[in-house]
C-alpha positions as CSV (number, residue, x, y, z in Angstrom):
1,M,-0.5,-2.1,11.2
2,Q,0.0,-4.1,8.0
3,D,3.3,-5.4,9.1
4,Y,2.0,-6.4,12.4
5,N,-1.0,-8.2,11.0
6,Y,1.2,-10.1,8.5
7,V,3.6,-11.3,11.1
8,W,1.3,-12.0,14.1
9,A,-2.3,-12.5,12.6
10,N,-1.5,-14.3,9.3
11,C,-3.4,-11.5,7.6
12,F,-2.0,-9.8,4.5
13,E,-3.4,-6.3,4.1
14,I,-2.9,-3.8,1.3
15,T,-3.5,-0.1,0.8
16,L,-4.9,1.2,-2.4
17,E,-4.4,4.7,-3.5
18,L,-7.2,5.9,-5.9
19,S,-5.8,9.3,-6.8
20,C,-2.8,11.5,-6.0
21,C,-5.1,13.6,-3.8
22,K,-4.8,12.3,-0.2
23,Y,-8.1,14.1,0.9
24,P,-10.5,14.5,-2.0
25,P,-13.5,16.6,-1.5
26,T,-16.6,14.7,-0.5
27,S,-18.3,15.9,-3.6
28,E,-15.7,13.9,-5.7
29,L,-15.9,10.6,-3.8
30,Q,-18.7,9.2,-5.9
31,Q,-16.7,9.8,-9.1
32,E,-13.6,8.2,-7.6
33,W,-15.6,5.1,-6.8
34,E,-17.1,5.0,-10.4
35,N,-13.6,5.5,-11.9
36,N,-12.1,2.6,-9.9
37,R,-15.1,0.3,-9.3
38,E,-14.4,-2.2,-12.1
39,S,-10.6,-2.4,-11.4
40,L,-11.2,-3.0,-7.7
41,L,-13.7,-5.7,-8.3
42,A,-11.4,-7.4,-10.9
43,F,-8.6,-7.2,-8.3
44,I,-10.8,-8.8,-5.7
45,E,-11.9,-11.6,-8.1
46,K,-8.3,-12.3,-8.9
47,V,-6.8,-12.5,-5.4
48,V,-9.6,-14.1,-3.6
49,H,-8.5,-17.6,-4.8
50,I,-4.8,-17.2,-4.6
51,G,-3.0,-19.0,-1.8
52,V,-3.8,-22.1,0.2
53,K,-7.0,-22.6,2.2
54,G,-8.5,-25.5,4.1
55,F,-8.1,-27.5,7.3
56,V,-5.0,-29.0,8.9
57,R,-5.9,-32.5,10.0
58,D,-4.2,-35.4,11.7
59,A,-3.2,-38.0,9.0
60,V,-4.4,-40.9,11.1
61,T,-7.5,-39.8,12.9
62,G,-8.6,-36.9,10.6
63,A,-9.1,-34.7,13.7
64,G,-8.4,-31.0,13.2
65,L,-5.1,-29.7,14.5
66,E,-5.0,-26.4,16.3
67,N,-1.9,-24.2,16.2
68,A,-0.1,-26.4,13.6
69,T,2.8,-24.5,12.0
70,I,2.7,-24.5,8.2
71,V,6.0,-24.1,6.5
72,V,6.5,-23.5,2.8
73,A,10.0,-24.0,1.3
74,G,11.4,-20.7,-0.1
75,I,9.0,-18.5,1.9
76,A,10.6,-17.1,5.1
77,H,7.2,-16.7,6.9
78,N,5.5,-19.6,8.6
79,I,1.7,-19.6,9.2
80,T,0.1,-21.0,12.3
81,A,-3.3,-22.7,11.8
82,G,-6.2,-21.5,13.9
83,K,-8.8,-23.6,15.7
């Protein structure tokens, strides 16, 4: 699903593994959250502002452009603007 969303929905997803146990007992979930809470929040604070965000507008009229293709040199993945 991550690959599909990256290619077709312009969405970059990640998977975080909190422990080597794939199915921890329910009784341990609170402790896993407490062990990883600060790291997860620090990660979110770091990545939330990475990248480019904004509106694609016509240079003359200033009107928003739908479905504009955004190309960045050196990155082999174009992004298509939304509505």
